[in-house]
C-alpha positions as CSV (number, residue, x, y, z in Angstrom):
1,X,-0.5,0.1,0.3
2,X,1.2,3.4,-0.9
3,X,1.4,6.6,1.5
4,X,2.4,9.8,1.5
5,X,5.0,10.6,4.5
6,X,4.8,14.9,4.1
7,X,8.2,16.3,6.1
8,X,7.7,20.3,6.5
9,X,11.1,20.5,7.0
10,X,12.6,19.2,4.5
11,X,9.7,20.6,2.2
12,X,9.0,17.1,0.9
13,X,6.2,14.6,0.5
14,X,7.2,11.1,0.0
15,X,5.3,8.3,-2.0
16,X,6.2,5.5,0.4
17,X,5.5,1.3,-0.4
18,X,7.0,-1.3,2.0
19,X,9.2,1.5,3.7
20,X,10.8,2.6,0.2
21,X,10.4,5.9,-1.0
22,X,8.8,5.6,-4.8
23,X,8.5,9.3,-5.4
24,X,8.4,12.9,-3.9
25,X,7.6,16.3,-4.8
26,X,9.4,18.9,-3.7
27,X,8.7,22.6,-3.0
28,X,9.3,26.2,-1.3
29,X,7.8,28.4,0.8
30,X,7.5,32.0,0.7
31,X,4.6,33.5,2.5
32,X,1.3,32.3,1.1
33,X,2.9,30.9,-1.3
34,X,4.1,27.2,-2.3
35,X,6.4,26.6,-4.8
36,X,6.4,23.2,-6.7
37,X,9.8,22.7,-8.1
38,X,9.6,19.1,-8.5
39,X,7.8,16.2,-9.1
40,X,9.3,12.4,-9.2
41,X,7.9,9.3,-9.6
42,X,10.5,6.3,-9.7
43,X,7.1,4.3,-11.4
44,X,5.8,4.7,-13.7
45,X,2.0,4.1,-14.2
46,X,0.7,4.2,-10.8
47,X,-0.7,7.6,-10.8
48,X,1.9,8.6,-8.1
49,X,2.7,12.3,-9.6
50,X,-0.7,13.1,-9.2
51,X,-1.3,12.0,-5.6
52,X,1.9,13.6,-4.6
53,X,0.5,17.0,-6.1
54,X,-2.7,16.1,-4.7
55,X,-1.1,15.5,-1.3
56,X,0.3,19.2,-1.4
57,X,-2.5,20.8,-3.0
58,X,-4.9,19.4,0.4
59,X,-2.1,20.9,2.5
60,X,-1.7,23.8,1.0
61,X,-5.4,24.5,0.6
62,X,-6.2,23.9,4.5
63,X,-3.4,26.4,5.1
64,X,-5.1,29.3,3.3
65,X,-2.4,29.2,0.3
66,X,-1.8,29.1,-3.2
67,X,0.4,27.5,-4.8
68,X,3.1,28.4,-8.2
69,X,4.0,25.2,-10.2
70,X,7.3,25.9,-11.4
71,X,6.6,22.0,-12.0
72,X,5.4,21.1,-15.4
73,X,3.9,17.5,-14.5
74,X,2.1,20.3,-11.2
75,X,1.8,22.8,-14.1
76,X,0.3,20.6,-16.2
77,X,-2.2,18.7,-14.0
78,X,-2.9,22.0,-12.2
79,X,-4.0,23.4,-15.4
80,X,-6.3,20.3,-16.5
81,X,-8.1,20.2,-13.7
82,X,-10.7,22.4,-12.9
83,X,-10.7,22.0,-9.3
84,X,-7.3,22.7,-9.0
85,X,-7.5,26.2,-10.6
86,X,-8.8,28.4,-7.3
87,X,-5.3,27.1,-6.3
88,X,-3.2,28.8,-8.8
89,X,-0.7,32.0,-7.8
90,X,-1.7,34.4,-9.8
């Protein structure tokens, strides 16, 4: 089973399976804006990237933040999914 771990000290979300990291999302915080810098899935075709971006969005939304997706994967996903549009920083 895949779980998502969030390390706020390192600004990273990790996708874990059986104690092994299988993907991650790195970000930076500046005030109320989370900048997603990299999304990596070490195993393709399992939806890990989307799961990681969703976890970051949920975290940001719960804290009243906006997201600036520098990562091309996160940007494309957020632009494609309408329910994420309100989270995009201008």
